[in-house]
PDB file of N, CA, C, O and CB in Angstrom:
ATOM      1  N   UNK A   1      11.347  39.361  10.939  1.00  0.00           N
ATOM      2  CA  UNK A   1      11.996  38.368  10.088  1.00  0.00           C
ATOM      3  C   UNK A   1      10.980  37.855   9.059  1.00  0.00           C
ATOM      4  O   UNK A   1       9.835  37.575   9.412  1.00  0.00           O
ATOM      5  CB  UNK A   1      12.573  37.188  10.943  1.00  0.00           C
ATOM      6  N   UNK A   2      11.384  37.732   7.812  1.00  0.00           N
ATOM      7  CA  UNK A   2      10.478  37.147   6.830  1.00  0.00           C
ATOM      8  C   UNK A   2      10.386  35.630   7.014  1.00  0.00           C
ATOM      9  O   UNK A   2      11.243  35.004   7.637  1.00  0.00           O
ATOM     10  CB  UNK A   2      10.943  37.486   5.404  1.00  0.00           C
ATOM     11  N   UNK A   3       9.347  35.080   6.466  1.00  0.00           N
ATOM     12  CA  UNK A   3       9.176  33.631   6.539  1.00  0.00           C
ATOM     13  C   UNK A   3      10.225  32.935   5.674  1.00  0.00           C
ATOM     14  O   UNK A   3      10.703  33.494   4.686  1.00  0.00           O
ATOM     15  CB  UNK A   3       7.752  33.225   6.093  1.00  0.00           C
ATOM     16  N   UNK A   4      10.575  31.707   6.061  1.00  0.00           N
ATOM     17  CA  UNK A   4      11.472  30.904   5.245  1.00  0.00           C
ATOM     18  C   UNK A   4      10.677  30.319   4.084  1.00  0.00           C
ATOM     19  O   UNK A   4       9.586  29.786   4.289  1.00  0.00           O
ATOM     20  CB  UNK A   4      12.147  29.779   6.088  1.00  0.00           C
ATOM     21  N   UNK A   5      11.199  30.409   2.890  1.00  0.00           N
ATOM     22  CA  UNK A   5      10.506  29.859   1.729  1.00  0.00           C
ATOM     23  C   UNK A   5      11.016  28.451   1.447  1.00  0.00           C
ATOM     24  O   UNK A   5      12.204  28.163   1.595  1.00  0.00           O
ATOM     25  CB  UNK A   5      10.698  30.768   0.489  1.00  0.00           C
ATOM     26  N   UNK A   6      10.106  27.591   1.043  1.00  0.00           N
ATOM     27  CA  UNK A   6      10.510  26.245   0.658  1.00  0.00           C
ATOM     28  C   UNK A   6      10.982  26.266  -0.789  1.00  0.00           C
ATOM     29  O   UNK A   6      10.584  27.123  -1.579  1.00  0.00           O
ATOM     30  CB  UNK A   6       9.345  25.234   0.847  1.00  0.00           C
ATOM     31  N   UNK A   7      11.834  25.309  -1.118  1.00  0.00           N
ATOM     32  CA  UNK A   7      12.342  25.178  -2.483  1.00  0.00           C
ATOM     33  C   UNK A   7      11.286  24.439  -3.284  1.00  0.00           C
ATOM     34  O   UNK A   7      11.027  23.262  -3.032  1.00  0.00           O
ATOM     35  CB  UNK A   7      13.730  24.427  -2.527  1.00  0.00           C
ATOM     36  N   UNK A   8      10.677  25.116  -4.242  1.00  0.00           N
ATOM     37  CA  UNK A   8       9.538  24.553  -4.957  1.00  0.00           C
ATOM     38  C   UNK A   8       9.910  23.321  -5.764  1.00  0.00           C
ATOM     39  O   UNK A   8       9.084  22.423  -5.924  1.00  0.00           O
ATOM     40  CB  UNK A   8       8.936  25.590  -5.866  1.00  0.00           C
ATOM     41  N   UNK A   9      11.132  23.255  -6.277  1.00  0.00           N
ATOM     42  CA  UNK A   9      11.574  22.065  -7.005  1.00  0.00           C
ATOM     43  C   UNK A   9      11.627  20.852  -6.097  1.00  0.00           C
ATOM     44  O   UNK A   9      11.318  19.739  -6.522  1.00  0.00           O
ATOM     45  CB  UNK A   9      12.941  22.302  -7.635  1.00  0.00           C
ATOM     46  N   UNK A  10      12.021  21.065  -4.835  1.00  0.00           N
ATOM     47  CA  UNK A  10      12.088  19.964  -3.878  1.00  0.00           C
ATOM     48  C   UNK A  10      10.689  19.540  -3.441  1.00  0.00           C
ATOM     49  O   UNK A  10      10.436  18.356  -3.224  1.00  0.00           O
ATOM     50  CB  UNK A  10      12.926  20.365  -2.656  1.00  0.00           C
ATOM     51  N   UNK A  11       9.786  20.503  -3.314  1.00  0.00           N
ATOM     52  CA  UNK A  11       8.412  20.184  -2.910  1.00  0.00           C
ATOM     53  C   UNK A  11       7.749  19.286  -3.939  1.00  0.00           C
ATOM     54  O   UNK A  11       6.976  18.396  -3.588  1.00  0.00           O
ATOM     55  CB  UNK A  11       7.587  21.469  -2.720  1.00  0.00           C
ATOM     56  N   UNK A  12       8.053  19.521  -5.218  1.00  0.00           N
ATOM     57  CA  UNK A  12       7.461  18.720  -6.282  1.00  0.00           C
ATOM     58  C   UNK A  12       8.073  17.316  -6.362  1.00  0.00           C
ATOM     59  O   UNK A  12       7.439  16.399  -6.883  1.00  0.00           O
ATOM     60  CB  UNK A  12       7.628  19.432  -7.612  1.00  0.00           C
ATOM     61  N   UNK A  13       9.288  17.140  -5.854  1.00  0.00           N
ATOM     62  CA  UNK A  13       9.998  15.869  -6.024  1.00  0.00           C
ATOM     63  C   UNK A  13       9.917  14.941  -4.823  1.00  0.00           C
ATOM     64  O   UNK A  13      10.059  13.729  -4.986  1.00  0.00           O
ATOM     65  CB  UNK A  13      11.426  16.138  -6.326  1.00  0.00           C
ATOM     66  N   UNK A  14       9.692  15.467  -3.620  1.00  0.00           N
ATOM     67  CA  UNK A  14       9.752  14.662  -2.401  1.00  0.00           C
ATOM     68  C   UNK A  14       8.447  14.748  -1.629  1.00  0.00           C
ATOM     69  O   UNK A  14       7.745  15.758  -1.675  1.00  0.00           O
ATOM     70  CB  UNK A  14      10.916  15.112  -1.518  1.00  0.00           C
ATOM     71  N   UNK A  15       8.125  13.645  -0.903  1.00  0.00           N
ATOM     72  CA  UNK A  15       6.970  13.634  -0.013  1.00  0.00           C
ATOM     73  C   UNK A  15       7.386  13.012   1.308  1.00  0.00           C
ATOM     74  O   UNK A  15       8.106  12.014   1.327  1.00  0.00           O
ATOM     75  CB  UNK A  15       5.774  12.860  -0.642  1.00  0.00           C
ATOM     76  N   UNK A  16       6.938  13.595   2.409  1.00  0.00           N
ATOM     77  CA  UNK A  16       7.232  13.050   3.731  1.00  0.00           C
ATOM     78  C   UNK A  16       6.113  12.109   4.111  1.00  0.00           C
ATOM     79  O   UNK A  16       4.943  12.492   4.087  1.00  0.00           O
ATOM     80  CB  UNK A  16       7.399  14.176   4.793  1.00  0.00           C
ATOM     81  N   UNK A  17       6.456  10.881   4.462  1.00  0.00           N
ATOM     82  CA  UNK A  17       5.459   9.887   4.829  1.00  0.00           C
ATOM     83  C   UNK A  17       5.192   9.951   6.326  1.00  0.00           C
ATOM     84  O   UNK A  17       5.883  10.667   7.052  1.00  0.00           O
ATOM     85  CB  UNK A  17       5.917   8.475   4.421  1.00  0.00           C
ATOM     86  N   UNK A  18       4.188   9.203   6.794  1.00  0.00           N
ATOM     87  CA  UNK A  18       3.829   9.221   8.217  1.00  0.00           C
ATOM     88  C   UNK A  18       4.959   8.729   9.104  1.00  0.00           C
ATOM     89  O   UNK A  18       5.113   9.186  10.236  1.00  0.00           O
ATOM     90  CB  UNK A  18       2.597   8.373   8.454  1.00  0.00           C
ATOM     91  N   UNK A  19       5.745   7.804   8.591  1.00  0.00           N
ATOM     92  CA  UNK A  19       6.856   7.253   9.374  1.00  0.00           C
ATOM     93  C   UNK A  19       8.005   8.247   9.515  1.00  0.00           C
ATOM     94  O   UNK A  19       8.911   8.034  10.321  1.00  0.00           O
ATOM     95  CB  UNK A  19       7.364   5.969   8.730  1.00  0.00           C
ATOM     96  N   UNK A  20       7.977   9.342   8.732  1.00  0.00           N
ATOM     97  CA  UNK A  20       9.050  10.329   8.767  1.00  0.00           C
ATOM     98  C   UNK A  20      10.041  10.160   7.638  1.00  0.00           C
ATOM     99  O   UNK A  20      10.889  11.024   7.412  1.00  0.00           O
ATOM    100  CB  UNK A  20       9.769  10.254  10.072  1.00  0.00           C
ATOM    101  N   UNK A  21       9.937   9.031   6.915  1.00  0.00           N
ATOM    102  CA  UNK A  21      10.818   8.826   5.765  1.00  0.00           C
ATOM    103  C   UNK A  21      10.404   9.757   4.638  1.00  0.00           C
ATOM    104  O   UNK A  21       9.247  10.169   4.553  1.00  0.00           O
ATOM    105  CB  UNK A  21      10.784   7.350   5.292  1.00  0.00           C
ATOM    106  N   UNK A  22      11.356  10.083   3.776  1.00  0.00           N
ATOM    107  CA  UNK A  22      11.086  10.962   2.646  1.00  0.00           C
ATOM    108  C   UNK A  22      11.118  10.125   1.379  1.00  0.00           C
ATOM    109  O   UNK A  22      12.142   9.535   1.034  1.00  0.00           O
ATOM    110  CB  UNK A  22      12.116  12.135   2.573  1.00  0.00           C
ATOM    111  N   UNK A  23       9.988  10.082   0.694  1.00  0.00           N
ATOM    112  CA  UNK A  23       9.868   9.301  -0.525  1.00  0.00           C
ATOM    113  C   UNK A  23      10.406  10.109  -1.693  1.00  0.00           C
ATOM    114  O   UNK A  23      10.242  11.328  -1.747  1.00  0.00           O
ATOM    115  CB  UNK A  23       8.403   8.884  -0.774  1.00  0.00           C
ATOM    116  N   UNK A  24      11.062   9.408  -2.646  1.00  0.00           N
ATOM    117  CA  UNK A  24      11.647  10.070  -3.803  1.00  0.00           C
ATOM    118  C   UNK A  24      11.302   9.271  -5.050  1.00  0.00           C
ATOM    119  O   UNK A  24      10.810   8.145  -4.970  1.00  0.00           O
ATOM    120  CB  UNK A  24      13.186  10.220  -3.648  1.00  0.00           C
ATOM    121  N   UNK A  25      11.564   9.865  -6.190  1.00  0.00           N
ATOM    122  CA  UNK A  25      11.337   9.193  -7.458  1.00  0.00           C
ATOM    123  C   UNK A  25      12.487   8.277  -7.823  1.00  0.00           C
ATOM    124  O   UNK A  25      13.519   8.255  -7.153  1.00  0.00           O
ATOM    125  CB  UNK A  25      11.120  10.205  -8.553  1.00  0.00           C
ATOM    126  N   UNK A  26      12.299   7.523  -8.892  1.00  0.00           N
ATOM    127  CA  UNK A  26      13.319   6.608  -9.378  1.00  0.00           C
ATOM    128  C   UNK A  26      13.907   7.143 -10.673  1.00  0.00           C
ATOM    129  O   UNK A  26      13.178   7.668 -11.515  1.00  0.00           O
ATOM    130  CB  UNK A  26      12.737   5.196  -9.586  1.00  0.00           C
ATOM    131  N   UNK A  27      15.206   7.016 -10.842  1.00  0.00           N
ATOM    132  CA  UNK A  27      15.871   7.446 -12.061  1.00  0.00           C
ATOM    133  C   UNK A  27      15.660   6.422 -13.173  1.00  0.00           C
ATOM    134  O   UNK A  27      15.342   5.263 -12.911  1.00  0.00           O
ATOM    135  CB  UNK A  27      17.369   7.662 -11.809  1.00  0.00           C
ATOM    136  N   UNK A  28      15.841   6.864 -14.418  1.00  0.00           N
ATOM    137  CA  UNK A  28      15.793   6.008 -15.613  1.00  0.00           C
ATOM    138  C   UNK A  28      14.427   5.369 -15.815  1.00  0.00           C
ATOM    139  O   UNK A  28      14.340   4.200 -16.190  1.00  0.00           O
ATOM    140  CB  UNK A  28      16.848   4.921 -15.519  1.00  0.00           C
ATOM    141  N   UNK A  29      13.351   6.129 -15.568  1.00  0.00           N
ATOM    142  CA  UNK A  29      12.003   5.592 -15.725  1.00  0.00           C
ATOM    143  C   UNK A  29      11.241   6.228 -16.881  1.00  0.00           C
ATOM    144  O   UNK A  29      10.132   5.790 -17.184  1.00  0.00           O
ATOM    145  CB  UNK A  29      11.231   5.781 -14.452  1.00  0.00           C
ATOM    146  N   UNK A  30      11.795   7.246 -17.535  1.00  0.00           N
ATOM    147  CA  UNK A  30      10.982   8.055 -18.439  1.00  0.00           C
ATOM    148  C   UNK A  30      10.773   7.416 -19.814  1.00  0.00           C
ATOM    149  O   UNK A  30       9.636   7.347 -20.280  1.00  0.00           O
ATOM    150  CB  UNK A  30      11.619   9.401 -18.610  1.00  0.00           C
ATOM    151  N   UNK A  31      11.812   6.958 -20.462  1.00  0.00           N
ATOM    152  CA  UNK A  31      11.658   6.426 -21.824  1.00  0.00           C
ATOM    153  C   UNK A  31      12.824   5.504 -22.145  1.00  0.00           C
ATOM    154  O   UNK A  31      13.772   5.386 -21.369  1.00  0.00           O
ATOM    155  CB  UNK A  31      11.573   7.576 -22.867  1.00  0.00           C
ATOM    156  N   UNK A  32      12.740   4.856 -23.295  1.00  0.00           N
ATOM    157  CA  UNK A  32      13.723   3.860 -23.773  1.00  0.00           C
ATOM    158  C   UNK A  32      13.930   2.785 -22.694  1.00  0.00           C
ATOM    159  O   UNK A  32      15.054   2.522 -22.266  1.00  0.00           O
ATOM    160  CB  UNK A  32      15.094   4.552 -24.133  1.00  0.00           C
ATOM    161  N   UNK A  33      12.824   2.178 -22.270  1.00  0.00           N
ATOM    162  CA  UNK A  33      12.892   1.144 -21.245  1.00  0.00           C
ATOM    163  C   UNK A  33      13.163  -0.231 -21.846  1.00  0.00           C
ATOM    164  O   UNK A  33      13.386  -1.193 -21.111  1.00  0.00           O
ATOM    165  CB  UNK A  33      11.600   1.115 -20.447  1.00  0.00           C
ATOM    166  N   UNK A  34      13.147  -0.336 -23.185  1.00  0.00           N
ATOM    167  CA  UNK A  34      13.352  -1.636 -23.807  1.00  0.00           C
ATOM    168  C   UNK A  34      14.789  -2.124 -23.643  1.00  0.00           C
ATOM    169  O   UNK A  34      15.051  -3.325 -23.719  1.00  0.00           O
ATOM    170  CB  UNK A  34      12.993  -1.571 -25.279  1.00  0.00           C
ATOM    171  N   UNK A  35      15.712  -1.204 -23.421  1.00  0.00           N
ATOM    172  CA  UNK A  35      17.113  -1.610 -23.225  1.00  0.00           C
ATOM    173  C   UNK A  35      17.337  -2.206 -21.840  1.00  0.00           C
ATOM    174  O   UNK A  35      18.305  -2.937 -21.628  1.00  0.00           O
ATOM    175  CB  UNK A  35      18.048  -0.412 -23.430  1.00  0.00           C
ATOM    176  N   UNK A  36      16.456  -1.902 -20.903  1.00  0.00           N
ATOM    177  CA  UNK A  36      16.624  -2.433 -19.555  1.00  0.00           C
ATOM    178  C   UNK A  36      16.026  -3.833 -19.482  1.00  0.00           C
ATOM    179  O   UNK A  36      15.039  -4.134 -20.153  1.00  0.00           O
ATOM    180  CB  UNK A  36      15.965  -1.501 -18.507  1.00  0.00           C
ATOM    181  N   UNK A  37      16.637  -4.683 -18.659  1.00  0.00           N
ATOM    182  CA  UNK A  37      16.063  -6.004 -18.494  1.00  0.00           C
ATOM    183  C   UNK A  37      14.862  -5.915 -17.551  1.00  0.00           C
ATOM    184  O   UNK A  37      14.668  -4.913 -16.862  1.00  0.00           O
ATOM    185  CB  UNK A  37      17.120  -7.003 -17.956  1.00  0.00           C
ATOM    186  N   UNK A  38      14.077  -6.962 -17.536  1.00  0.00           N
ATOM    187  CA  UNK A  38      12.816  -6.962 -16.796  1.00  0.00           C
ATOM    188  C   UNK A  38      13.038  -6.801 -15.300  1.00  0.00           C
ATOM    189  O   UNK A  38      12.217  -6.202 -14.605  1.00  0.00           O
ATOM    190  CB  UNK A  38      12.049  -8.245 -17.066  1.00  0.00           C
ATOM    191  N   UNK A  39      14.146  -7.334 -14.808  1.00  0.00           N
ATOM    192  CA  UNK A  39      14.441  -7.241 -13.380  1.00  0.00           C
ATOM    193  C   UNK A  39      14.633  -5.785 -12.956  1.00  0.00           C
ATOM    194  O   UNK A  39      14.137  -5.368 -11.909  1.00  0.00           O
ATOM    195  CB  UNK A  39      15.695  -8.062 -13.038  1.00  0.00           C
ATOM    196  N   UNK A  40      15.345  -5.021 -13.764  1.00  0.00           N
ATOM    197  CA  UNK A  40      15.575  -3.613 -13.452  1.00  0.00           C
ATOM    198  C   UNK A  40      14.274  -2.827 -13.487  1.00  0.00           C
ATOM    199  O   UNK A  40      14.009  -2.015 -12.600  1.00  0.00           O
ATOM    200  CB  UNK A  40      16.580  -3.007 -14.429  1.00  0.00           C
ATOM    201  N   UNK A  41      13.464  -3.066 -14.508  1.00  0.00           N
ATOM    202  CA  UNK A  41      12.181  -2.357 -14.623  1.00  0.00           C
ATOM    203  C   UNK A  41      11.259  -2.708 -13.471  1.00  0.00           C
ATOM    204  O   UNK A  41      10.545  -1.840 -12.968  1.00  0.00           O
ATOM    205  CB  UNK A  41      11.499  -2.688 -15.954  1.00  0.00           C
ATOM    206  N   UNK A  42      11.261  -3.954 -13.048  1.00  0.00           N
ATOM    207  CA  UNK A  42      10.419  -4.395 -11.945  1.00  0.00           C
ATOM    208  C   UNK A  42      10.862  -3.743 -10.638  1.00  0.00           C
ATOM    209  O   UNK A  42      10.025  -3.350  -9.825  1.00  0.00           O
ATOM    210  CB  UNK A  42      10.457  -5.924 -11.819  1.00  0.00           C
ATOM    211  N   UNK A  43      12.154  -3.628 -10.435  1.00  0.00           N
ATOM    212  CA  UNK A  43      12.660  -3.012  -9.204  1.00  0.00           C
ATOM    213  C   UNK A  43      12.374  -1.518  -9.145  1.00  0.00           C
ATOM    214  O   UNK A  43      12.331  -0.933  -8.063  1.00  0.00           O
ATOM    215  CB  UNK A  43      14.151  -3.247  -9.079  1.00  0.00           C
ATOM    216  N   UNK A  44      12.182  -0.906 -10.295  1.00  0.00           N
ATOM    217  CA  UNK A  44      11.878   0.518 -10.304  1.00  0.00           C
ATOM    218  C   UNK A  44      10.460   0.803  -9.832  1.00  0.00           C
ATOM    219  O   UNK A  44      10.129   1.958  -9.563  1.00  0.00           O
ATOM    220  CB  UNK A  44      12.080   1.082 -11.691  1.00  0.00           C
ATOM    221  N   UNK A  45       9.615  -0.214  -9.725  1.00  0.00           N
ATOM    222  CA  UNK A  45       8.267  -0.026  -9.196  1.00  0.00           C
ATOM    223  C   UNK A  45       8.281   0.114  -7.679  1.00  0.00           C
ATOM    224  O   UNK A  45       7.353   0.678  -7.098  1.00  0.00           O
ATOM    225  CB  UNK A  45       7.371  -1.191  -9.605  1.00  0.00           C
ATOM    226  N   UNK A  46       9.337  -0.399  -7.029  1.00  0.00           N
ATOM    227  CA  UNK A  46       9.409  -0.364  -5.573  1.00  0.00           C
ATOM    228  C   UNK A  46       9.545   1.071  -5.086  1.00  0.00           C
ATOM    229  O   UNK A  46      10.173   1.886  -5.762  1.00  0.00           O
ATOM    230  CB  UNK A  46      10.584  -1.215  -5.068  1.00  0.00           C
ATOM    231  N   UNK A  47       8.965   1.409  -3.912  1.00  0.00           N
ATOM    232  CA  UNK A  47       9.135   2.763  -3.384  1.00  0.00           C
ATOM    233  C   UNK A  47      10.585   3.011  -2.978  1.00  0.00           C
ATOM    234  O   UNK A  47      11.249   2.130  -2.431  1.00  0.00           O
ATOM    235  CB  UNK A  47       8.202   2.993  -2.185  1.00  0.00           C
ATOM    236  N   UNK A  48      11.059   4.209  -3.249  1.00  0.00           N
ATOM    237  CA  UNK A  48      12.439   4.588  -2.921  1.00  0.00           C
ATOM    238  C   UNK A  48      12.395   5.718  -1.906  1.00  0.00           C
ATOM    239  O   UNK A  48      11.498   6.561  -1.935  1.00  0.00           O
ATOM    240  CB  UNK A  48      13.238   5.017  -4.203  1.00  0.00           C
ATOM    241  N   UNK A  49      13.364   5.726  -1.017  1.00  0.00           N
ATOM    242  CA  UNK A  49      13.424   6.729   0.035  1.00  0.00           C
ATOM    243  C   UNK A  49      14.775   7.423   0.027  1.00  0.00           C
ATOM    244  O   UNK A  49      15.780   6.851  -0.397  1.00  0.00           O
ATOM    245  CB  UNK A  49      13.157   6.094   1.402  1.00  0.00           C
ATOM    246  N   UNK A  50      14.787   8.654   0.499  1.00  0.00           N
ATOM    247  CA  UNK A  50      16.018   9.433   0.578  1.00  0.00           C
ATOM    248  C   UNK A  50      16.907   8.825   1.642  1.00  0.00           C
ATOM    249  O   UNK A  50      16.415   8.393   2.684  1.00  0.00           O
ATOM    250  CB  UNK A  50      15.726  10.926   0.885  1.00  0.00           C
ATOM    251  N   UNK A  51      18.206   8.785   1.399  1.00  0.00           N
ATOM    252  CA  UNK A  51      19.153   8.244   2.358  1.00  0.00           C
ATOM    253  C   UNK A  51      19.147   9.094   3.624  1.00  0.00           C
ATOM    254  O   UNK A  51      18.915  10.303   3.583  1.00  0.00           O
ATOM    255  CB  UNK A  51      20.568   8.180   1.750  1.00  0.00           C
ATOM    256  N   UNK A  52      19.406   8.437   4.740  1.00  0.00           N
ATOM    257  CA  UNK A  52      19.349   9.092   6.049  1.00  0.00           C
ATOM    258  C   UNK A  52      20.312  10.278   6.144  1.00  0.00           C
ATOM    259  O   UNK A  52      20.022  11.259   6.829  1.00  0.00           O
ATOM    260  CB  UNK A  52      19.663   8.085   7.149  1.00  0.00           C
ATOM    261  N   UNK A  53      21.454  10.191   5.460  1.00  0.00           N
ATOM    262  CA  UNK A  53      22.432  11.272   5.503  1.00  0.00           C
ATOM    263  C   UNK A  53      21.922  12.523   4.797  1.00  0.00           C
ATOM    264  O   UNK A  53      22.328  13.632   5.145  1.00  0.00           O
ATOM    265  CB  UNK A  53      23.737  10.821   4.875  1.00  0.00           C
ATOM    266  N   UNK A  54      21.038  12.365   3.808  1.00  0.00           N
ATOM    267  CA  UNK A  54      20.515  13.493   3.048  1.00  0.00           C
ATOM    268  C   UNK A  54      19.156  13.967   3.539  1.00  0.00           C
ATOM    269  O   UNK A  54      18.670  15.003   3.086  1.00  0.00           O
ATOM    270  CB  UNK A  54      20.419  13.125   1.601  1.00  0.00           C
ATOM    271  N   UNK A  55      18.535  13.239   4.451  1.00  0.00           N
ATOM    272  CA  UNK A  55      17.163  13.529   4.860  1.00  0.00           C
ATOM    273  C   UNK A  55      17.029  14.901   5.515  1.00  0.00           C
ATOM    274  O   UNK A  55      16.037  15.592   5.282  1.00  0.00           O
ATOM    275  CB  UNK A  55      16.672  12.461   5.813  1.00  0.00           C
ATOM    276  N   UNK A  56      17.992  15.308   6.319  1.00  0.00           N
ATOM    277  CA  UNK A  56      17.895  16.599   7.002  1.00  0.00           C
ATOM    278  C   UNK A  56      17.918  17.755   6.003  1.00  0.00           C
ATOM    279  O   UNK A  56      17.173  18.722   6.158  1.00  0.00           O
ATOM    280  CB  UNK A  56      19.040  16.755   8.013  1.00  0.00           C
ATOM    281  N   UNK A  57      18.767  17.658   4.980  1.00  0.00           N
ATOM    282  CA  UNK A  57      18.821  18.710   3.966  1.00  0.00           C
ATOM    283  C   UNK A  57      17.520  18.795   3.182  1.00  0.00           C
ATOM    284  O   UNK A  57      17.053  19.892   2.876  1.00  0.00           O
ATOM    285  CB  UNK A  57      19.985  18.467   3.014  1.00  0.00           C
ATOM    286  N   UNK A  58      16.934  17.655   2.856  1.00  0.00           N
ATOM    287  CA  UNK A  58      15.693  17.653   2.097  1.00  0.00           C
ATOM    288  C   UNK A  58      14.562  18.227   2.937  1.00  0.00           C
ATOM    289  O   UNK A  58      13.734  18.979   2.421  1.00  0.00           O
ATOM    290  CB  UNK A  58      15.346  16.234   1.628  1.00  0.00           C
ATOM    291  N   UNK A  59      14.510  17.886   4.224  1.00  0.00           N
ATOM    292  CA  UNK A  59      13.474  18.418   5.096  1.00  0.00           C
ATOM    293  C   UNK A  59      13.577  19.927   5.226  1.00  0.00           C
ATOM    294  O   UNK A  59      12.560  20.617   5.298  1.00  0.00           O
ATOM    295  CB  UNK A  59      13.557  17.772   6.464  1.00  0.00           C
ATOM    296  N   UNK A  60      14.792  20.442   5.256  1.00  0.00           N
ATOM    297  CA  UNK A  60      14.971  21.900   5.294  1.00  0.00           C
ATOM    298  C   UNK A  60      14.458  22.561   4.022  1.00  0.00           C
ATOM    299  O   UNK A  60      13.899  23.657   4.070  1.00  0.00           O
ATOM    300  CB  UNK A  60      16.446  22.249   5.499  1.00  0.00           C
ATOM    301  N   UNK A  61      14.645  21.903   2.893  1.00  0.00           N
ATOM    302  CA  UNK A  61      14.178  22.455   1.626  1.00  0.00           C
ATOM    303  C   UNK A  61      12.649  22.414   1.529  1.00  0.00           C
ATOM    304  O   UNK A  61      12.036  23.319   0.962  1.00  0.00           O
ATOM    305  CB  UNK A  61      14.801  21.687   0.456  1.00  0.00           C
ATOM    306  N   UNK A  62      12.036  21.361   2.085  1.00  0.00           N
ATOM    307  CA  UNK A  62      10.592  21.207   1.965  1.00  0.00           C
ATOM    308  C   UNK A  62       9.847  22.130   2.915  1.00  0.00           C
ATOM    309  O   UNK A  62       8.874  22.772   2.518  1.00  0.00           O
ATOM    310  CB  UNK A  62      10.196  19.769   2.228  1.00  0.00           C
ATOM    311  N   UNK A  63      10.283  22.203   4.144  1.00  0.00           N
ATOM    312  CA  UNK A  63       9.531  22.979   5.152  1.00  0.00           C
ATOM    313  C   UNK A  63       9.993  24.412   5.244  1.00  0.00           C
ATOM    314  O   UNK A  63       9.459  25.183   6.042  1.00  0.00           O
ATOM    315  CB  UNK A  63       9.655  22.332   6.511  1.00  0.00           C
TER     316      UNK A  63
END
């Protein structure tokens, strides 16, 4: 049997933390941030994690 290959796009986008949670990026962070209010921009600094329902699929893609 050949080895299972990981999805390289997923490897670049997600990281598994020590707790087992999968960290992800935040949407709407790239440009034209002046239209967003300060509260939205501030909340985008917080770490975001993949929802528990999607975590198994992401782990399959990464490993």
